[in-house]
PDB file of N, CA, C and O in Angstrom:
ATOM      1  N   MET A   1     251.810 139.074   4.298  1.00  0.00           N
ATOM      2  CA  MET A   1     250.978 139.477   5.411  1.00  0.00           C
ATOM      3  C   MET A   1     251.038 138.378   6.470  1.00  0.00           C
ATOM      4  O   MET A   1     250.954 137.192   6.151  1.00  0.00           O
ATOM      5  N   GLN A   2     251.182 138.776   7.710  1.00  0.00           N
ATOM      6  CA  GLN A   2     251.277 137.814   8.804  1.00  0.00           C
ATOM      7  C   GLN A   2     249.901 137.554   9.405  1.00  0.00           C
ATOM      8  O   GLN A   2     249.041 138.433   9.454  1.00  0.00           O
ATOM      9  N   ALA A   3     249.724 136.317   9.859  1.00  0.00           N
ATOM     10  CA  ALA A   3     248.470 135.955  10.526  1.00  0.00           C
ATOM     11  C   ALA A   3     248.469 136.546  11.928  1.00  0.00           C
ATOM     12  O   ALA A   3     249.524 136.735  12.535  1.00  0.00           O
ATOM     13  N   ALA A   4     247.291 136.834  12.430  1.00  0.00           N
ATOM     14  CA  ALA A   4     247.162 137.379  13.784  1.00  0.00           C
ATOM     15  C   ALA A   4     247.644 136.326  14.778  1.00  0.00           C
ATOM     16  O   ALA A   4     247.406 135.135  14.578  1.00  0.00           O
ATOM     17  N   PRO A   5     248.320 136.751  15.852  1.00  0.00           N
ATOM     18  CA  PRO A   5     248.796 135.781  16.844  1.00  0.00           C
ATOM     19  C   PRO A   5     247.615 135.099  17.530  1.00  0.00           C
ATOM     20  O   PRO A   5     246.578 135.716  17.773  1.00  0.00           O
ATOM     21  N   LEU A   6     247.793 133.819  17.834  1.00  0.00           N
ATOM     22  CA  LEU A   6     246.743 133.060  18.509  1.00  0.00           C
ATOM     23  C   LEU A   6     246.752 133.398  19.988  1.00  0.00           C
ATOM     24  O   LEU A   6     247.814 133.502  20.603  1.00  0.00           O
ATOM     25  N   ARG A   7     245.592 133.567  20.546  1.00  0.00           N
ATOM     26  CA  ARG A   7     245.445 133.852  21.974  1.00  0.00           C
ATOM     27  C   ARG A   7     244.695 132.705  22.626  1.00  0.00           C
ATOM     28  O   ARG A   7     243.831 132.073  22.018  1.00  0.00           O
ATOM     29  N   ALA A   8     245.044 132.454  23.868  1.00  0.00           N
ATOM     30  CA  ALA A   8     244.323 131.444  24.628  1.00  0.00           C
ATOM     31  C   ALA A   8     242.919 131.968  24.910  1.00  0.00           C
ATOM     32  O   ALA A   8     242.738 133.168  25.115  1.00  0.00           O
ATOM     33  N   PRO A   9     241.927 131.084  24.924  1.00  0.00           N
ATOM     34  CA  PRO A   9     240.570 131.557  25.221  1.00  0.00           C
ATOM     35  C   PRO A   9     240.510 132.150  26.629  1.00  0.00           C
ATOM     36  O   PRO A   9     241.186 131.688  27.548  1.00  0.00           O
ATOM     37  N   ALA A  10     239.692 133.173  26.769  1.00  0.00           N
ATOM     38  CA  ALA A  10     239.544 133.834  28.074  1.00  0.00           C
ATOM     39  C   ALA A  10     238.885 132.870  29.048  1.00  0.00           C
ATOM     40  O   ALA A  10     237.900 132.212  28.713  1.00  0.00           O
ATOM     41  N   ARG A  11     239.435 132.788  30.258  1.00  0.00           N
ATOM     42  CA  ARG A  11     238.862 131.930  31.294  1.00  0.00           C
ATOM     43  C   ARG A  11     237.946 132.769  32.165  1.00  0.00           C
ATOM     44  O   ARG A  11     238.274 133.905  32.508  1.00  0.00           O
ATOM     45  N   PRO A  12     236.784 132.206  32.529  1.00  0.00           N
ATOM     46  CA  PRO A  12     235.862 132.975  33.375  1.00  0.00           C
ATOM     47  C   PRO A  12     236.460 133.192  34.756  1.00  0.00           C
ATOM     48  O   PRO A  12     237.230 132.372  35.256  1.00  0.00           O
ATOM     49  N   ILE A  13     236.094 134.302  35.354  1.00  0.00           N
ATOM     50  CA  ILE A  13     236.551 134.624  36.708  1.00  0.00           C
ATOM     51  C   ILE A  13     235.821 133.694  37.669  1.00  0.00           C
ATOM     52  O   ILE A  13     234.596 133.590  37.617  1.00  0.00           O
ATOM     53  N   PRO A  14     236.556 133.017  38.544  1.00  0.00           N
ATOM     54  CA  PRO A  14     235.886 132.082  39.466  1.00  0.00           C
ATOM     55  C   PRO A  14     235.008 132.830  40.463  1.00  0.00           C
ATOM     56  O   PRO A  14     235.311 133.948  40.881  1.00  0.00           O
ATOM     57  N   SER A  15     233.921 132.179  40.824  1.00  0.00           N
ATOM     58  CA  SER A  15     233.032 132.779  41.808  1.00  0.00           C
ATOM     59  C   SER A  15     233.631 132.630  43.198  1.00  0.00           C
ATOM     60  O   SER A  15     234.561 131.848  43.398  1.00  0.00           O
ATOM     61  N   VAL A  16     233.105 133.370  44.143  1.00  0.00           N
ATOM     62  CA  VAL A  16     233.569 133.271  45.530  1.00  0.00           C
ATOM     63  C   VAL A  16     233.320 131.864  46.048  1.00  0.00           C
ATOM     64  O   VAL A  16     234.172 131.290  46.726  1.00  0.00           O
ATOM     65  N   THR A  17     232.155 131.306  45.730  1.00  0.00           N
ATOM     66  CA  THR A  17     231.837 129.949  46.173  1.00  0.00           C
ATOM     67  C   THR A  17     232.828 128.957  45.595  1.00  0.00           C
ATOM     68  O   THR A  17     233.322 128.080  46.304  1.00  0.00           O
ATOM     69  N   GLY A  18     233.119 129.092  44.312  1.00  0.00           N
ATOM     70  CA  GLY A  18     234.075 128.194  43.680  1.00  0.00           C
ATOM     71  C   GLY A  18     235.460 128.309  44.288  1.00  0.00           C
ATOM     72  O   GLY A  18     236.151 127.308  44.476  1.00  0.00           O
ATOM     73  N   ALA A  19     235.861 129.534  44.594  1.00  0.00           N
ATOM     74  CA  ALA A  19     237.171 129.740  45.215  1.00  0.00           C
ATOM     75  C   ALA A  19     237.216 129.129  46.605  1.00  0.00           C
ATOM     76  O   ALA A  19     238.210 128.506  46.977  1.00  0.00           O
ATOM     77  N   LEU A  20     236.146 129.302  47.377  1.00  0.00           N
ATOM     78  CA  LEU A  20     236.105 128.717  48.718  1.00  0.00           C
ATOM     79  C   LEU A  20     236.121 127.186  48.661  1.00  0.00           C
ATOM     80  O   LEU A  20     236.768 126.537  49.483  1.00  0.00           O
ATOM     81  N   ARG A  21     235.414 126.623  47.696  1.00  0.00           N
ATOM     82  CA  ARG A  21     235.419 125.169  47.555  1.00  0.00           C
ATOM     83  C   ARG A  21     236.807 124.665  47.160  1.00  0.00           C
ATOM     84  O   ARG A  21     237.229 123.596  47.603  1.00  0.00           O
ATOM     85  N   ALA A  22     237.513 125.429  46.332  1.00  0.00           N
ATOM     86  CA  ALA A  22     238.865 125.020  45.948  1.00  0.00           C
ATOM     87  C   ALA A  22     239.792 125.037  47.154  1.00  0.00           C
ATOM     88  O   ALA A  22     240.587 124.115  47.337  1.00  0.00           O
ATOM     89  N   VAL A  23     239.700 126.077  47.978  1.00  0.00           N
ATOM     90  CA  VAL A  23     240.519 126.146  49.194  1.00  0.00           C
ATOM     91  C   VAL A  23     240.144 125.017  50.140  1.00  0.00           C
ATOM     92  O   VAL A  23     241.016 124.384  50.735  1.00  0.00           O
ATOM     93  N   GLU A  24     238.851 124.766  50.280  1.00  0.00           N
ATOM     94  CA  GLU A  24     238.380 123.687  51.140  1.00  0.00           C
ATOM     95  C   GLU A  24     238.932 122.345  50.671  1.00  0.00           C
ATOM     96  O   GLU A  24     239.349 121.520  51.485  1.00  0.00           O
ATOM     97  N   ALA A  25     238.935 122.128  49.363  1.00  0.00           N
ATOM     98  CA  ALA A  25     239.440 120.869  48.818  1.00  0.00           C
ATOM     99  C   ALA A  25     240.925 120.699  49.111  1.00  0.00           C
ATOM    100  O   ALA A  25     241.390 119.585  49.351  1.00  0.00           O
ATOM    101  N   LEU A  26     241.667 121.797  49.092  1.00  0.00           N
ATOM    102  CA  LEU A  26     243.097 121.718  49.392  1.00  0.00           C
ATOM    103  C   LEU A  26     243.359 121.429  50.865  1.00  0.00           C
ATOM    104  O   LEU A  26     244.301 120.714  51.206  1.00  0.00           O
ATOM    105  N   LEU A  27     242.530 121.980  51.728  1.00  0.00           N
ATOM    106  CA  LEU A  27     242.773 121.883  53.164  1.00  0.00           C
ATOM    107  C   LEU A  27     242.168 120.651  53.809  1.00  0.00           C
ATOM    108  O   LEU A  27     242.647 120.215  54.856  1.00  0.00           O
ATOM    109  N   MET A  28     241.144 120.084  53.223  1.00  0.00           N
ATOM    110  CA  MET A  28     240.428 118.992  53.877  1.00  0.00           C
ATOM    111  C   MET A  28     240.395 117.756  52.995  1.00  0.00           C
ATOM    112  O   MET A  28     240.415 117.841  51.767  1.00  0.00           O
ATOM    113  N   ARG A  29     240.346 116.637  53.635  1.00  0.00           N
ATOM    114  CA  ARG A  29     240.139 115.386  52.907  1.00  0.00           C
ATOM    115  C   ARG A  29     238.666 115.252  52.566  1.00  0.00           C
ATOM    116  O   ARG A  29     237.818 115.948  53.125  1.00  0.00           O
ATOM    117  N   GLY A  30     238.377 114.357  51.648  1.00  0.00           N
ATOM    118  CA  GLY A  30     237.002 114.185  51.181  1.00  0.00           C
ATOM    119  C   GLY A  30     236.007 113.889  52.275  1.00  0.00           C
ATOM    120  O   GLY A  30     234.910 114.446  52.274  1.00  0.00           O
ATOM    121  N   GLY A  31     236.365 113.015  53.224  1.00  0.00           N
ATOM    122  CA  GLY A  31     235.442 112.658  54.292  1.00  0.00           C
ATOM    123  C   GLY A  31     235.124 113.822  55.196  1.00  0.00           C
ATOM    124  O   GLY A  31     233.982 113.992  55.624  1.00  0.00           O
ATOM    125  N   GLN A  32     236.124 114.622  55.488  1.00  0.00           N
ATOM    126  CA  GLN A  32     235.890 115.800  56.336  1.00  0.00           C
ATOM    127  C   GLN A  32     235.007 116.800  55.624  1.00  0.00           C
ATOM    128  O   GLN A  32     234.139 117.421  56.238  1.00  0.00           O
ATOM    129  N   ARG A  33     235.227 116.957  54.336  1.00  0.00           N
ATOM    130  CA  ARG A  33     234.418 117.893  53.557  1.00  0.00           C
ATOM    131  C   ARG A  33     232.959 117.445  53.561  1.00  0.00           C
ATOM    132  O   ARG A  33     232.054 118.260  53.741  1.00  0.00           O
ATOM    133  N   THR A  34     232.736 116.154  53.363  1.00  0.00           N
ATOM    134  CA  THR A  34     231.375 115.621  53.374  1.00  0.00           C
ATOM    135  C   THR A  34     230.733 115.811  54.740  1.00  0.00           C
ATOM    136  O   THR A  34     229.565 116.186  54.834  1.00  0.00           O
ATOM    137  N   ALA A  35     231.493 115.552  55.797  1.00  0.00           N
ATOM    138  CA  ALA A  35     230.964 115.715  57.156  1.00  0.00           C
ATOM    139  C   ALA A  35     230.565 117.161  57.410  1.00  0.00           C
ATOM    140  O   ALA A  35     229.529 117.421  58.022  1.00  0.00           O
ATOM    141  N   ARG A  36     231.371 118.095  56.951  1.00  0.00           N
ATOM    142  CA  ARG A  36     231.048 119.512  57.146  1.00  0.00           C
ATOM    143  C   ARG A  36     229.782 119.889  56.395  1.00  0.00           C
ATOM    144  O   ARG A  36     228.937 120.604  56.934  1.00  0.00           O
ATOM    145  N   ARG A  37     229.638 119.427  55.174  1.00  0.00           N
ATOM    146  CA  ARG A  37     228.427 119.739  54.399  1.00  0.00           C
ATOM    147  C   ARG A  37     227.198 119.114  55.041  1.00  0.00           C
ATOM    148  O   ARG A  37     226.139 119.737  55.110  1.00  0.00           O
ATOM    149  N   ASN A  38     227.346 117.874  55.514  1.00  0.00           N
ATOM    150  CA  ASN A  38     226.217 117.223  56.188  1.00  0.00           C
ATOM    151  C   ASN A  38     225.820 117.972  57.454  1.00  0.00           C
ATOM    152  O   ASN A  38     224.633 118.122  57.746  1.00  0.00           O
ATOM    153  N   ALA A  39     226.814 118.441  58.203  1.00  0.00           N
ATOM    154  CA  ALA A  39     226.524 119.196  59.427  1.00  0.00           C
ATOM    155  C   ALA A  39     225.780 120.486  59.093  1.00  0.00           C
ATOM    156  O   ALA A  39     224.821 120.840  59.777  1.00  0.00           O
ATOM    157  N   TRP A  40     226.213 121.188  58.051  1.00  0.00           N
ATOM    158  CA  TRP A  40     225.554 122.441  57.665  1.00  0.00           C
ATOM    159  C   TRP A  40     224.119 122.177  57.204  1.00  0.00           C
ATOM    160  O   TRP A  40     223.212 122.950  57.512  1.00  0.00           O
ATOM    161  N   THR A  41     223.920 121.089  56.470  1.00  0.00           N
ATOM    162  CA  THR A  41     222.570 120.717  56.040  1.00  0.00           C
ATOM    163  C   THR A  41     221.685 120.457  57.254  1.00  0.00           C
ATOM    164  O   THR A  41     220.512 120.833  57.257  1.00  0.00           O
ATOM    165  N   SER A  42     222.233 119.819  58.280  1.00  0.00           N
ATOM    166  CA  SER A  42     221.478 119.561  59.507  1.00  0.00           C
ATOM    167  C   SER A  42     221.106 120.854  60.212  1.00  0.00           C
ATOM    168  O   SER A  42     219.994 120.988  60.722  1.00  0.00           O
ATOM    169  N   VAL A  43     222.026 121.804  60.242  1.00  0.00           N
ATOM    170  CA  VAL A  43     221.748 123.105  60.867  1.00  0.00           C
ATOM    171  C   VAL A  43     220.592 123.792  60.145  1.00  0.00           C
ATOM    172  O   VAL A  43     219.677 124.309  60.785  1.00  0.00           O
ATOM    173  N   LEU A  44     220.632 123.797  58.824  1.00  0.00           N
ATOM    174  CA  LEU A  44     219.561 124.444  58.060  1.00  0.00           C
ATOM    175  C   LEU A  44     218.222 123.751  58.280  1.00  0.00           C
ATOM    176  O   LEU A  44     217.185 124.408  58.378  1.00  0.00           O
ATOM    177  N   GLU A  45     218.245 122.421  58.356  1.00  0.00           N
ATOM    178  CA  GLU A  45     217.011 121.672  58.601  1.00  0.00           C
ATOM    179  C   GLU A  45     216.465 121.961  60.000  1.00  0.00           C
ATOM    180  O   GLU A  45     215.254 122.100  60.170  1.00  0.00           O
ATOM    181  N   ASP A  46     217.334 122.051  60.992  1.00  0.00           N
ATOM    182  CA  ASP A  46     216.899 122.389  62.354  1.00  0.00           C
ATOM    183  C   ASP A  46     216.264 123.770  62.399  1.00  0.00           C
ATOM    184  O   ASP A  46     215.256 123.970  63.077  1.00  0.00           O
ATOM    185  N   ARG A  47     216.844 124.718  61.686  1.00  0.00           N
ATOM    186  CA  ARG A  47     216.278 126.074  61.637  1.00  0.00           C
ATOM    187  C   ARG A  47     214.892 126.068  61.000  1.00  0.00           C
ATOM    188  O   ARG A  47     213.986 126.766  61.453  1.00  0.00           O
ATOM    189  N   ARG A  48     214.739 125.261  59.932  1.00  0.00           N
ATOM    190  CA  ARG A  48     213.445 125.194  59.261  1.00  0.00           C
ATOM    191  C   ARG A  48     212.388 124.591  60.192  1.00  0.00           C
ATOM    192  O   ARG A  48     211.259 125.077  60.255  1.00  0.00           O
ATOM    193  N   ARG A  49     212.763 123.527  60.915  1.00  0.00           N
ATOM    194  CA  ARG A  49     211.815 122.915  61.855  1.00  0.00           C
ATOM    195  C   ARG A  49     211.449 123.863  62.988  1.00  0.00           C
ATOM    196  O   ARG A  49     210.294 123.903  63.410  1.00  0.00           O
ATOM    197  N   ALA A  50     212.417 124.627  63.485  1.00  0.00           N
ATOM    198  CA  ALA A  50     212.136 125.592  64.554  1.00  0.00           C
ATOM    199  C   ALA A  50     211.158 126.659  64.062  1.00  0.00           C
ATOM    200  O   ALA A  50     210.250 127.056  64.793  1.00  0.00           O
ATOM    201  N   LYS A  51     211.339 127.115  62.842  1.00  0.00           N
ATOM    202  CA  LYS A  51     210.432 128.112  62.270  1.00  0.00           C
ATOM    203  C   LYS A  51     209.023 127.531  62.138  1.00  0.00           C
ATOM    204  O   LYS A  51     208.036 128.195  62.452  1.00  0.00           O
ATOM    205  N   ASP A  52     208.943 126.279  61.668  1.00  0.00           N
ATOM    206  CA  ASP A  52     207.637 125.627  61.539  1.00  0.00           C
ATOM    207  C   ASP A  52     206.957 125.480  62.895  1.00  0.00           C
ATOM    208  O   ASP A  52     205.752 125.705  63.007  1.00  0.00           O
ATOM    209  N   ARG A  53     207.715 125.104  63.929  1.00  0.00           N
ATOM    210  CA  ARG A  53     207.142 124.971  65.277  1.00  0.00           C
ATOM    211  C   ARG A  53     206.617 126.311  65.776  1.00  0.00           C
ATOM    212  O   ARG A  53     205.532 126.378  66.354  1.00  0.00           O
ATOM    213  N   TYR A  54     207.376 127.369  65.557  1.00  0.00           N
ATOM    214  CA  TYR A  54     206.968 128.705  65.993  1.00  0.00           C
ATOM    215  C   TYR A  54     205.661 129.117  65.308  1.00  0.00           C
ATOM    216  O   TYR A  54     204.748 129.638  65.949  1.00  0.00           O
ATOM    217  N   GLU A  55     205.589 128.872  63.991  1.00  0.00           N
ATOM    218  CA  GLU A  55     204.379 129.247  63.256  1.00  0.00           C
ATOM    219  C   GLU A  55     203.175 128.422  63.707  1.00  0.00           C
ATOM    220  O   GLU A  55     202.070 128.953  63.815  1.00  0.00           O
ATOM    221  N   ALA A  56     203.378 127.130  63.973  1.00  0.00           N
ATOM    222  CA  ALA A  56     202.282 126.287  64.436  1.00  0.00           C
ATOM    223  C   ALA A  56     201.795 126.740  65.811  1.00  0.00           C
ATOM    224  O   ALA A  56     200.593 126.767  66.075  1.00  0.00           O
ATOM    225  N   GLN A  57     202.739 127.096  66.682  1.00  0.00           N
ATOM    226  CA  GLN A  57     202.366 127.581  68.014  1.00  0.00           C
ATOM    227  C   GLN A  57     201.541 128.865  67.892  1.00  0.00           C
ATOM    228  O   GLN A  57     200.563 129.049  68.617  1.00  0.00           O
ATOM    229  N   HIS A  58     201.931 129.737  66.990  1.00  0.00           N
ATOM    230  CA  HIS A  58     201.221 131.000  66.790  1.00  0.00           C
ATOM    231  C   HIS A  58     199.782 130.734  66.337  1.00  0.00           C
ATOM    232  O   HIS A  58     198.850 131.381  66.814  1.00  0.00           O
ATOM    233  N   VAL A  59     199.606 129.794  65.428  1.00  0.00           N
ATOM    234  CA  VAL A  59     198.274 129.459  64.929  1.00  0.00           C
ATOM    235  C   VAL A  59     197.422 128.842  66.043  1.00  0.00           C
ATOM    236  O   VAL A  59     196.251 129.191  66.192  1.00  0.00           O
ATOM    237  N   LEU A  60     198.006 127.926  66.825  1.00  0.00           N
ATOM    238  CA  LEU A  60     197.255 127.292  67.911  1.00  0.00           C
ATOM    239  C   LEU A  60     196.843 128.294  68.979  1.00  0.00           C
ATOM    240  O   LEU A  60     195.728 128.223  69.497  1.00  0.00           O
ATOM    241  N   GLU A  61     197.725 129.222  69.311  1.00  0.00           N
ATOM    242  CA  GLU A  61     197.376 130.247  70.310  1.00  0.00           C
ATOM    243  C   GLU A  61     196.274 131.150  69.796  1.00  0.00           C
ATOM    244  O   GLU A  61     195.380 131.534  70.549  1.00  0.00           O
ATOM    245  N   ALA A  62     196.334 131.496  68.504  1.00  0.00           N
ATOM    246  CA  ALA A  62     195.281 132.345  67.929  1.00  0.00           C
ATOM    247  C   ALA A  62     193.942 131.610  67.927  1.00  0.00           C
ATOM    248  O   ALA A  62     192.902 132.225  68.161  1.00  0.00           O
ATOM    249  N   ALA A  63     193.957 130.311  67.666  1.00  0.00           N
ATOM    250  CA  ALA A  63     192.709 129.532  67.651  1.00  0.00           C
ATOM    251  C   ALA A  63     192.159 129.389  69.076  1.00  0.00           C
ATOM    252  O   ALA A  63     190.944 129.407  69.273  1.00  0.00           O
ATOM    253  N   ALA A  64     193.031 129.249  70.052  1.00  0.00           N
ATOM    254  CA  ALA A  64     192.585 129.074  71.424  1.00  0.00           C
ATOM    255  C   ALA A  64     191.964 130.346  71.993  1.00  0.00           C
ATOM    256  O   ALA A  64     191.053 130.266  72.818  1.00  0.00           O
ATOM    257  N   THR A  65     192.430 131.499  71.576  1.00  0.00           N
ATOM    258  CA  THR A  65     191.902 132.760  72.096  1.00  0.00           C
ATOM    259  C   THR A  65     190.750 133.296  71.242  1.00  0.00           C
ATOM    260  O   THR A  65     190.083 134.255  71.630  1.00  0.00           O
ATOM    261  N   GLY A  66     190.515 132.677  70.079  1.00  0.00           N
ATOM    262  CA  GLY A  66     189.419 133.104  69.230  1.00  0.00           C
ATOM    263  C   GLY A  66     189.752 134.312  68.383  1.00  0.00           C
ATOM    264  O   GLY A  66     188.880 134.852  67.702  1.00  0.00           O
ATOM    265  N   ARG A  67     190.995 134.742  68.417  1.00  0.00           N
ATOM    266  CA  ARG A  67     191.401 135.882  67.598  1.00  0.00           C
ATOM    267  C   ARG A  67     191.826 135.411  66.229  1.00  0.00           C
ATOM    268  O   ARG A  67     192.365 134.312  66.099  1.00  0.00           O
ATOM    269  N   PRO A  68     191.600 136.212  65.203  1.00  0.00           N
ATOM    270  CA  PRO A  68     192.105 135.842  63.880  1.00  0.00           C
ATOM    271  C   PRO A  68     193.639 135.909  63.886  1.00  0.00           C
ATOM    272  O   PRO A  68     194.244 136.731  64.574  1.00  0.00           O
ATOM    273  N   GLN A  69     194.218 135.053  63.129  1.00  0.00           N
ATOM    274  CA  GLN A  69     195.679 134.993  63.080  1.00  0.00           C
ATOM    275  C   GLN A  69     196.233 136.221  62.347  1.00  0.00           C
ATOM    276  O   GLN A  69     195.804 136.549  61.241  1.00  0.00           O
ATOM    277  N   ALA A  70     197.182 136.879  62.981  1.00  0.00           N
ATOM    278  CA  ALA A  70     197.849 138.012  62.329  1.00  0.00           C
ATOM    279  C   ALA A  70     198.963 137.460  61.453  1.00  0.00           C
ATOM    280  O   ALA A  70     199.688 136.546  61.846  1.00  0.00           O
ATOM    281  N   THR A  71     199.083 138.028  60.266  1.00  0.00           N
ATOM    282  CA  THR A  71     200.141 137.557  59.351  1.00  0.00           C
ATOM    283  C   THR A  71     201.179 138.608  59.173  1.00  0.00           C
ATOM    284  O   THR A  71     202.148 138.402  58.443  1.00  0.00           O
TER     285      THR A  71
END
């Protein structure tokens, strides 16, 4: 009786994020990659601050007019 043939273990399908990071690593040097990530982090932080400013302005206007704040 022959032994069953050995198979290589199944490899998981890479995620879209993982595939994009692999392409990015091939196309860019480490410093450029870091700069791009830092820039994106700054964009997200700016958006968060803008949202906070908008919400604070809404609360201050509601307090100034004496109306309850609408949520």
